[in-house]
C-alpha positions in Angstrom: 73.1 44.0 56.9 72.1 46.1 53.8 69.4 43.6 52.9 67.8 43.8 56.3 68.0 47.7 56.5 66.7 48.3 53.0 63.8 45.9 53.5 62.9 47.5 56.8 62.9 50.9 55.2 60.8 49.8 52.4 58.2 48.4 54.9 57.6 51.8 56.5 54.2 52.9 55.3 55.1 56.5 54.5 58.2 55.4 52.6 56.6 52.6 50.5 56.3 54.8 47.3 59.7 56.6 47.7 62.9 55.8 46.0 65.6 54.2 48.1 69.4 54.2 47.6 72.8 53.8 49.0 75.4 56.4 49.6 79.0 55.3 50.0 82.1 57.2 51.0 85.7 55.8 50.9 85.7 52.2 51.9 81.9 52.2 52.5 81.7 52.9 48.8 83.1 49.5 48.2 80.6 48.0 50.7 77.7 49.6 48.7 79.1 48.2 45.4 79.3 44.8 47.1 75.7 45.1 48.3 74.5 45.8 44.8 76.5 42.9 43.4 74.8 40.6 46.0 71.3 41.8 44.9 70.3 44.6 47.3 67.3 46.2 45.5 67.7 50.0 45.5 66.8 52.7 43.0 70.1 54.6 43.0 73.6 54.6 44.4 75.9 57.6 45.1 79.7 57.1 45.4 81.9 59.7 47.1 85.7 59.2 47.1 85.6 55.4 46.6 89.1 53.9 46.4 90.1 53.1 42.8 92.9 52.9 40.3 93.5 54.4 36.9 90.7 54.3 34.4 87.9 53.8 37.0 89.0 50.3 38.1 87.9 49.7 41.7 90.4 48.2 44.2 
């Protein structure tokens, strides 16, 4: 789903030269990390309250 959405956004003429990113909160934070791992091409990622354990390890 992220691949399709990001590619569609990047094809919009007035957004072609803009930076694109993902914002994840809670469990969606894990989804954005998974999308990056699978190769979604974005310029930045913002994580808010993503589930984790001690020392920054993600669940």
